[in-house]
C-alpha positions in Angstrom: 0.0 0.0 0.0 1.3 3.5 -0.9 0.1 6.2 1.3 -0.4 9.9 0.8 0.6 11.8 3.8 -0.3 15.4 4.4 1.8 17.6 6.6 0.3 20.8 7.8 2.1 24.1 8.0 1.1 27.2 9.8 -2.4 28.5 8.8 -3.3 25.1 7.2 -6.8 25.3 5.6 -9.6 23.0 6.6 -9.9 21.8 3.0 -6.7 19.7 3.2 -6.9 18.2 6.6 -7.4 14.6 5.6 -4.9 12.1 4.3 -5.5 10.1 1.1 -4.5 6.5 0.4 -3.6 5.1 -3.0 -3.3 1.4 -3.5 -0.8 0.6 -6.3 -0.3 -3.1 -5.6 2.9 -4.4 -6.9 3.3 -1.8 -9.7 6.4 0.3 -9.8 6.0 3.7 -8.2 8.0 6.8 -7.2 7.7 9.1 -4.2 6.4 12.6 -4.7 6.3 15.6 -2.5 4.0 18.5 -3.4 4.2 21.7 -1.4 1.2 24.1 -1.5 1.3 27.4 0.2 -0.1 25.9 3.5 0.4 22.2 3.3 2.8 19.5 2.2 1.5 16.4 0.4 3.6 13.2 0.2 2.5 10.2 -1.8 3.5 7.6 -4.3 2.6 7.6 -7.9 2.9 5.1 -10.7 5.8 5.7 -13.1 3.4 5.9 -16.0 1.4 8.8 -14.5 1.1 12.0 -16.6 1.4 15.6 -15.4 -2.3 16.0 -15.8 -3.1 13.0 -13.6 -0.7 14.2 -10.9 -2.2 17.7 -11.1 -5.7 16.3 -10.9 -4.8 14.3 -7.8 -3.5 17.4 -6.0 -6.5 19.6 -6.8 -8.8 16.8 -5.8 -7.0 16.4 -2.5 -7.1 20.1 -1.6 -10.7 20.6 -2.9 -9.8 23.2 -5.6 -12.1 23.8 -8.6 -10.6 27.1 -10.1 -7.7 25.0 -11.5 -7.0 27.3 -14.5 -4.8 29.6 -12.5 -2.4 27.0 -11.1 0.4 24.6 -12.1 3.1 22.4 -10.6 6.5 23.9 -10.5 9.8 22.2 -10.1 13.5 22.9 -10.4 15.0 21.2 -13.5 18.4 19.6 -13.8 20.0 22.9 -14.8 18.6 24.7 -11.8 15.9 26.7 -13.5 12.3 26.8 -12.2 10.0 25.0 -14.7 6.3 24.2 -15.0 5.4 20.5 -15.2 3.9 19.7 -18.6 0.5 18.2 -18.2 0.4 16.1 -21.4 3.6 14.2 -20.7 4.6 11.5 -18.2 6.1 12.9 -15.1 9.2 10.6 -15.3 10.2 11.7 -18.8 10.5 15.4 -17.9 13.7 17.1 -17.0 13.1 16.6 -13.3 15.9 14.5 -11.9 15.8 11.1 -10.4 16.4 11.9 -6.7 13.3 10.9 -4.6 11.0 12.2 -3.5 10.4 14.4 -6.6 9.6 17.9 -5.3 6.9 20.1 -6.7 5.4 23.4 -5.7 1.8 24.0 -6.3 1.6 27.6 -7.3 -0.4 30.2 -9.2 0.9 30.4 -12.8 -1.6 33.0 -13.9 -3.1 35.9 -12.0 -6.6 37.5 -12.2 -7.1 41.1 -13.4 -9.4 41.8 -10.5 -9.3 39.4 -7.6 -12.6 40.5 -6.1 -14.5 40.0 -9.3 -12.8 36.8 -10.5 -11.8 34.6 -7.6 -14.7 32.5 -6.4 -13.7 29.7 -4.0 -12.4 30.5 -0.5 -9.5 28.1 -1.1 -8.6 29.9 -4.3 -8.6 33.2 -2.4 -6.5 31.7 0.3 -3.9 30.2 -2.0 -3.5 33.5 -3.8 -3.4 35.4 -0.6 -0.6 33.2 0.9 1.4 33.3 -2.4 1.1 37.1 -2.8 1.9 37.7 0.8 5.1 35.5 0.5 6.2 37.4 -2.6 5.8 40.8 -0.8 7.5 39.6 2.4 10.3 38.1 0.3 10.6 41.4 -1.6 10.0 39.7 -4.9 7.1 42.3 -5.2 8.0 45.8 -4.1 5.8 47.3 -1.4 6.3 50.7 0.3 6.8 50.7 4.1 3.4 52.3 4.9 1.6 49.9 2.6 3.5 47.0 4.2 2.1 48.0 7.6 -1.5 48.1 6.3 -1.1 44.8 4.6 0.3 43.3 7.8 -2.7 44.4 9.7 -5.0 42.5 7.2 -2.7 39.5 7.6 -3.2 39.5 11.4 -7.0 39.8 11.0 -7.0 36.9 8.6 -4.9 34.8 11.0 -6.2 35.7 14.5 -9.6 37.4 13.9 -10.6 40.6 15.8 -7.9 42.4 17.7 -8.4 42.1 21.5 -6.1 44.4 23.5 -6.4 42.2 26.6 -5.3 39.1 24.8 -3.1 40.5 22.0 -0.6 42.3 24.3 2.7 43.6 23.2 5.0 40.8 22.0 2.0 38.7 20.8 3.2 39.0 17.2 6.9 38.3 17.9 6.8 35.0 16.2 5.0 36.3 13.1 6.7 37.3 9.9 5.1 40.8 9.5 7.1 43.0 7.2 9.8 42.7 4.4 13.3 42.6 5.8 14.1 45.7 3.7 11.5 47.7 5.6 12.7 46.5 9.0 16.2 47.6 8.2 15.3 51.1 6.8 13.9 52.6 10.0 15.0 53.2 13.6 12.3 51.1 15.1 12.4 47.9 17.1 10.1 45.0 16.7 7.7 46.1 19.4 7.4 49.6 17.9 6.5 48.1 14.5 4.0 45.7 16.3 2.2 48.7 17.9 1.7 50.4 14.6 0.4 47.2 13.0 -2.0 46.8 15.9 -3.4 50.3 15.4 -4.5 49.3 11.9 -5.5 45.8 13.0 -8.0 47.2 15.5 -9.8 49.0 12.6 -10.8 45.7 11.0 -13.1 44.6 13.8 -15.9 42.3 12.6 -14.2 41.6 9.3 -14.1 37.8 8.5 -10.9 36.1 8.0 -11.8 35.5 4.3 -12.8 39.1 4.0 -9.4 40.2 5.3 -7.6 38.0 2.7 -9.6 39.6 -0.1 -8.8 43.1 1.2 -5.2 42.1 1.3 -5.4 41.0 -2.4 -7.3 44.2 -3.4 -4.5 46.3 -2.1 -1.7 44.0 -3.3 -3.0 44.0 -6.9 -2.4 47.8 -7.0 1.3 47.1 -6.5 3.3 47.7 -9.7 5.0 44.3 -9.7 2.0 42.2 -8.7 1.3 39.3 -11.1 4.1 40.1 -13.5 6.6 37.6 -14.8 9.8 39.4 -15.7 12.3 38.3 -18.4 15.6 39.8 -19.4 15.6 40.7 -23.1 17.4 42.9 -25.6 16.0 44.9 -28.5 17.6 45.2 -32.0 19.9 47.9 -30.6 21.2 45.5 -28.0 19.7 47.6 -25.1 19.2 45.5 -22.0 15.5 45.6 -21.0 12.9 43.7 -19.1 9.8 42.1 -20.6 6.8 41.9 -18.3 4.1 39.3 -19.0 0.9 39.6 -17.0 -2.9 39.2 -17.3 -3.3 42.4 -19.3 -0.6 42.1 -21.9 3.1 42.7 -22.5 5.1 45.6 -21.1 8.6 46.8 -21.6 10.7 48.1 -18.7 14.1 49.8 -18.4 16.8 47.6 -17.0 16.8 49.5 -13.7 13.1 50.1 -13.2 10.6 47.3 -12.9 8.0 49.6 -11.3 7.1 51.7 -14.2 6.8 50.2 -17.7 7.8 52.4 -20.6 5.8 50.7 -23.4 2.7 48.5 -23.2 0.9 46.2 -25.6 -2.5 44.7 -24.5 -3.5 41.3 -25.6 -6.2 42.8 -27.8 -3.5 44.4 -30.1 -1.4 41.2 -30.6 -2.2 38.9 -33.6 0.6 36.4 -33.6 3.6 35.4 -31.4 6.5 33.2 -32.4 10.1 32.4 -31.7 13.0 30.9 -33.5 15.8 30.0 -31.1 16.6 33.1 -29.1 14.6 35.5 -31.4 11.0 36.3 -30.4 8.6 38.0 -32.8 5.3 39.6 -32.0 3.0 40.6 -34.9 0.5 43.3 -34.0 -3.1 43.4 -35.4 -2.3 46.9 -36.8 -0.9 46.1 -40.3 0.8 49.4 -40.5 3.0 48.6 -37.5 6.3 46.7 -37.8 6.9 43.5 -35.9 7.9 43.7 -32.3 11.1 41.8 -31.9 13.3 41.0 -29.0 16.1 38.5 -28.1 16.2 36.4 -25.0 19.5 35.0 -23.5 18.3 31.4 -23.7 16.0 29.3 -25.8 14.2 27.9 -22.8 13.2 31.5 -21.8 11.4 32.0 -25.1 9.5 28.7 -24.6 8.4 29.9 -21.2 7.4 33.3 -22.5 5.3 31.8 -25.3 3.6 29.4 -22.8 2.7 32.3 -20.5 1.4 34.3 -23.4 -0.8 31.4 -24.5 -2.3 31.0 -21.0 -2.7 34.7 -20.2 -4.3 35.4 -23.6 -6.8 32.5 -23.1 -7.8 33.9 -19.7 -8.0 37.4 -21.1 -10.5 36.3 -23.7 -12.4 34.2 -21.1 -12.9 37.2 -18.9 -14.5 39.1 -21.8 -17.1 36.4 -22.5 -20.2 35.7 -20.5 -19.6 33.3 -17.6 -20.0 29.6 -18.5 -22.7 27.6 -16.7 -20.0 26.1 -14.5 -18.7 29.5 -13.4 -22.2 30.7 -12.8 -22.9 27.6 -10.6 -19.6 28.1 -8.8 -20.4 31.8 -8.1 -23.8 30.8 -6.9 -22.5 28.1 -4.7 -19.8 30.4 -3.3 -22.3 33.1 -2.5 -24.5 30.5 -0.8 -21.6 29.3 1.3 -20.5 32.8 2.3 -24.1 33.7 3.3 -24.4 30.5 5.3 -21.1 31.1 7.0 -22.1 34.7 7.9 -25.3 33.4 9.5 -23.3 30.8 11.4 -20.9 33.5 12.9 -23.9 35.5 14.1 -25.8 32.6 15.6 -22.9 30.3 16.8 -23.1 31.3 20.5 -26.9 31.0 20.9 -28.2 28.8 18.1 -26.1 25.7 17.6 -29.2 23.9 16.2 -29.8 26.7 13.7 -26.2 26.4 12.5 -26.6 22.7 12.0 -29.8 23.2 9.9 -27.9 25.8 7.8 -25.1 23.4 7.2 -27.6 20.7 6.1 -29.2 23.2 3.7 -25.7 23.9 2.4 -25.0 20.3 1.8 -28.3 19.8 0.0 -27.7 22.8 -2.1 -24.2 21.5 -3.0 -25.6 18.1 -3.9 -28.4 19.7 -6.1 -25.8 21.9 -7.8 -23.6 18.8 -8.4 -26.4 17.0 -10.1 -27.3 20.0 -12.3 -23.7 20.7 -13.5 -23.3 19.8 -17.1 -20.7 22.0 -18.7 -20.2 20.8 -22.3 -17.7 22.5 -24.6 -17.7 21.0 -28.0 -15.5 21.4 -31.1 -17.1 21.2 -34.6 -15.7 17.8 -35.2 -17.1 16.5 -31.9 -20.5 18.0 -32.7 -20.6 16.1 -36.0 -19.5 12.8 -34.3 -22.0 13.2 -31.6 -24.8 14.0 -34.1 -23.9 10.7 -35.9 -23.9 8.9 -32.6 -27.4 10.3 -31.8 -28.7 9.1 -35.2 -27.3 5.6 -34.6 -28.7 5.6 -31.1 -32.2 6.5 -32.5 -31.9 3.6 -35.0 -30.9 1.2 -32.3 -33.9 2.2 -30.2 -36.2 1.7 -33.2 -34.7 -1.7 -33.7 -35.2 -2.5 -30.0 -38.9 -1.4 -30.2 -39.4 -3.4 -33.4 -37.9 -6.6 -31.9 -40.0 -6.1 -28.7 -43.1 -5.8 -30.8 -42.2 -9.0 -32.7 -41.5 -10.8 -29.5 -44.9 -9.7 -28.0 -46.7 -10.9 -31.2 -45.0 -14.3 -31.1 -45.8 -14.7 -27.4 -49.5 -14.0 -28.2 -49.5 -16.5 -31.0 -47.9 -19.1 -28.8 -50.5 -18.4 -26.1 -53.3 -19.0 -28.7 -51.7 -22.3 -29.8 -51.5 -23.5 -26.2 -55.2 -22.6 -25.7 -56.1 -24.5 -28.8 -54.2 -27.5 -27.7 -56.0 -27.5 -24.4 -59.4 -26.8 -25.8 -59.6 -29.3 -28.6 -60.2 -32.6 -26.9 -61.5 -34.4 -30.1 -58.3 -33.6 -31.9 -56.6 -36.5 -33.7 -53.0 -37.6 -32.8 -51.7 -36.2 -36.1 -53.4 -32.8 -35.4 -52.0 -32.8 -31.9 -48.6 -33.6 -33.2 -48.7 -30.9 -35.8 -49.9 -28.3 -33.2 -47.1 -29.3 -30.8 -44.5 -28.8 -33.6 -45.9 -25.3 -34.1 -45.7 -24.5 -30.4 -42.1 -25.7 -30.3 -41.3 -23.6 -33.4 -42.8 -20.5 -31.7 -40.9 -21.2 -28.5 -37.6 -21.4 -30.6 -38.5 -18.1 -32.3 -39.4 -16.5 -29.0 -36.0 -17.4 -27.5 -34.3 -16.1 -30.6 -36.3 -12.8 -30.4 -35.5 -12.4 -26.8 -31.8 -12.8 -27.5 -32.1 -10.2 -30.3 -33.9 -7.7 -28.0 -31.1 -8.2 -25.3 -28.4 -7.6 -27.9 -30.1 -4.5 -29.3 -30.4 -3.1 -25.8 -26.8 -3.9 -25.1 -25.7 -2.1 -28.4 -27.9 0.9 -27.5 -26.4 1.2 -24.0 -22.9 0.9 -25.3 -23.5 3.6 -27.9 -24.9 5.8 -25.1 -21.7 5.2 -23.0 -19.5 6.1 -26.0 -21.4 9.3 -26.5 -21.1 10.2 -22.8 -17.3 9.5 -23.0 -17.0 11.7 -26.1 -18.6 14.6 -24.2 -16.3 14.5 -21.2 -13.1 14.0 -23.2 -13.2 17.4 -24.9 -13.0 19.4 -21.6 -9.9 17.6 -20.5 -8.1 18.1 -23.8 -8.7 21.9 -23.7 -7.5 22.2 -20.1 -4.3 20.4 -20.9 -3.6 22.4 -24.0 -4.1 25.7 -22.1 -1.7 24.9 -19.3 1.2 23.0 -21.0 4.6 24.7 -21.6 6.3 23.8 -24.9 8.3 20.7 -25.5 12.0 20.8 -24.6 12.9 19.6 -28.1 11.3 22.6 -29.8 13.6 25.4 -31.1 10.8 27.4 -32.7 7.1 27.9 -32.5 4.3 30.3 -33.4 0.8 30.9 -32.1 -2.1 32.7 -33.7 -4.0 34.5 -30.9 -7.5 33.9 -32.2 -10.6 35.5 -30.7 -13.5 33.3 -29.9 -17.1 34.3 -30.9 -18.7 36.4 -28.3 -15.5 38.0 -27.0 -15.5 41.7 -26.6 -11.8 42.5 -27.2 -12.6 46.2 -27.2 -13.5 46.0 -23.6 -10.6 47.4 -21.4 -11.9 47.7 -17.9 -8.3 47.9 -16.6 -8.0 51.3 -18.2 -10.9 52.6 -16.0 -9.6 51.0 -12.8 -8.4 53.0 -9.9 -6.4 52.0 -6.8 -8.4 50.2 -4.1 -10.8 52.6 -2.5 -10.0 53.6 1.1 -12.3 55.5 3.4 -11.3 59.0 4.5 -10.2 57.7 7.9 -7.9 55.1 6.4 -6.4 57.6 4.0 -5.7 60.1 6.8 -4.1 57.4 8.9 -2.0 56.2 6.1 -0.8 59.8 5.4 -0.1 60.2 9.1 1.9 57.0 9.2 4.0 58.2 6.2 4.7 61.4 8.0 5.5 59.6 11.2 8.0 57.2 9.5 9.8 59.8 7.4 12.1 61.3 10.1 12.8 57.7 11.3 14.0 56.6 7.9 17.7 55.6 7.4 18.4 57.1 4.0 21.5 55.1 3.6 19.4 51.9 3.6 17.0 53.0 0.9 17.0 50.9 -2.3 16.7 52.1 -5.9 13.1 51.0 -5.8 12.3 53.0 -2.7 13.6 56.1 -4.6 11.6 55.2 -7.7 8.4 54.8 -5.6 8.9 58.1 -3.9 9.4 59.8 -7.3 6.2 58.2 -8.7 4.3 59.3 -5.6 5.5 62.9 -5.9 4.5 62.9 -9.6 1.0 61.5 -8.8 1.6 58.3 -10.7 0.1 55.0 -9.9 -0.1 51.6 -11.6 -3.3 52.4 -13.6 -2.3 55.9 -14.6 1.0 54.5 -16.0 -0.9 51.7 -17.8 -3.1 54.3 -19.5 -0.1 56.4 -20.4 2.0 53.6 -22.0 -0.9 52.5 -24.1 -1.3 55.9 -25.6 -0.9 56.4 -29.4 -1.0 53.8 -32.1 0.8 50.5 -32.0 3.4 51.6 -34.6 4.5 54.6 -32.5 4.9 52.4 -29.4 7.0 49.8 -31.3 9.2 52.6 -32.5 9.5 53.9 -29.0 10.5 50.4 -27.9 13.2 50.1 -30.6 14.7 53.4 -29.5 15.0 52.5 -25.9 
């Protein structure tokens, strides 16, 4: 027996509290360790398992349905972080042979607007933990005052309401609260930082833990480096630049400034992307514009860029189409769950019975939704095949009905013969013998007809099973194609960024977006905190990004103003601007 063992970390979610056992008998297997943001899964898999099967096992274990954002990441034999290919066997990928095989379950793609797009609580939690880790590790730049505000939401999410009698000074000493860069820039000790965080924390009273996570994400997504994958590139002039790939499109940054992009290209302006070895070519929809060309230091980087472009473009289109039935059901289910949870919090102390009834209603609602869910996405070829299957199925049912009618007729005839045999007492021996032969002949025909009916029913059922399998197969194929990186053997590739029917590619809600809304009290307190911290700052410890952030703030620039600015003008002008960088 091969056992899946789940080791909890701090803040482990309830969705992944139970172990899972896989029986693999005597088949060969390998040991795997998958680390999510709040748990560690250890289990054995067959050597023939594909990346998709491993991915499905992980999401099933943790109860995740919004799978399209996530992937399994590992470090390849050359030391580079790589995404596991879903359509290939795990063992044939460049993953090494040392066991256990180590994977990280991480978000590969990010939403444009977390509050509008993220549905499940576990999805929100996984994004929250990953984004928080990126900020605390300084992979995503965050100003000191914003770091304090985010830390207060993190405390609300972890501990609930602030209680001055219980959460005394030193209570947060074991928590990782702020980026190390921030701690080293000011003349403040741990307790002084803690007091400032608690002031903000006390403002979040009555906010649910899930609500605090979402507020954290709403503020974090306003950070300039949030959700951006950066790659070192060069233009035709050989200038060293950064390419940023995110949910909205492609942006170009100066080598020393990853806060403010200089040129931007939304996905709606890009027609085709391709690479040949280290050269990457982007063809805009605007036929008057020249190709947008850059060079990456390694071929594997171009493969990763193309894979990220494919996934982000697919999600960009999906957001601009009406929600599928599955998404509508998930939103409805999530809304029901949050409503029920809110009622539970209010009634927990006095109405335990009411809470149990609400949980029962929730389970019934989930079961009803599960039965109703039929999300069928079909290609034209599959539609034709299924149409033919339906015609064959109708033919089989007609044959079954015809055979049943024949069977019933023969049975009635045999009954008549039996009645004649019993009723004719004056019948001669020859007549009786003749009638008996007829009865036996009818019995033989009836047996044959019954076998025919059974076989026709079997054929019809098998055809129905084939049709059901055809329906379910298409969804899995599409999921795998959207998430897979390119084959290691490929040295060139191209991708037409087609637009599905019903997609409004002229819709750019990101251009109208503003930073997360704060109430007047919060804005005033944030301004006071900035003023309070300024004289305590150690200027010698300031980084280049601190100085860039301060300059942006003085100029009144934020992430969304910069986005609108770098998309100004036509595509040709922006490509020329890029080439001259």
